[in-house]
N, C-alpha and C positions, 0 to 999 in steps of 0.2 A: 795387766800391769798399770798402776796409777801413773798419771802424767808427772807427778812429783813424788819422789821417794822421801819418806820421813827420815830425817837424820836426828837421832836422839843424842844430845850432848851429855857428857859425864863430868862431874867434878872429880878432878884427879888428886887434889890435896886441899885441906882446909885446916886452919889453925886459928885459935883465939889467944891473944896475949893480953892478959888483964892489966899488967903493969910493965910497960916496955922498958928495957934497960937503957940507960942514958946514952951509952955508946952506940947502940943500935938506932936510937932515935936520931942521933947526930948523923949517922951514916945515911939514913933515909931523909934527912933534912926536914924532920917533922916540926911543925909549929909547936911552941911550948905548951899549948893547951891540949895537945893530943897525947894521952897517956896509955890508951888501950887500943889494940889493933885487932882487926879481923882480916885474915889473909885467905885468899882463895885462888886456885888455879883450875882451869878446865880445858877440855880438848877443843873448845870452840870459843874463840875470842869474842865473837859477836854476842853470844849468850852471856858471857861474863860481864861485858860492858853494860848490857841491858839489866842484868841483876844488880850491878853496882848503882845504876841510875835509879832503879826501883827502890833500893835500900835508902837512898838519900831522900826519896819522897815519902817513905813510910816511917822513918825514924830520924832522930836527931843525930845523924852521922855525916861524916865528910869523906869523900874519896880524895886521898892525898897522893896516890900513886897508881898509875895504871900503865901497863906496858904489854905490847904484843910480842910474843916469841916468834911470830911468823913475818913481821914487817921488817 
């Protein structure tokens, strides 16, 4: 038995919204220049935060909202 068991996280939902509805943008308090969204949930918060951080380093994207369901 290994000292550490490998835990593989899973993406539980993912959605791309190319042109966000004005009401939804207001609800999320998005800055006016944000018109497209990529939404992701996973069964591991840590992995999701790391993925969001990597996305900001690899593409011209901003993380405008992040929340843990476990905190």
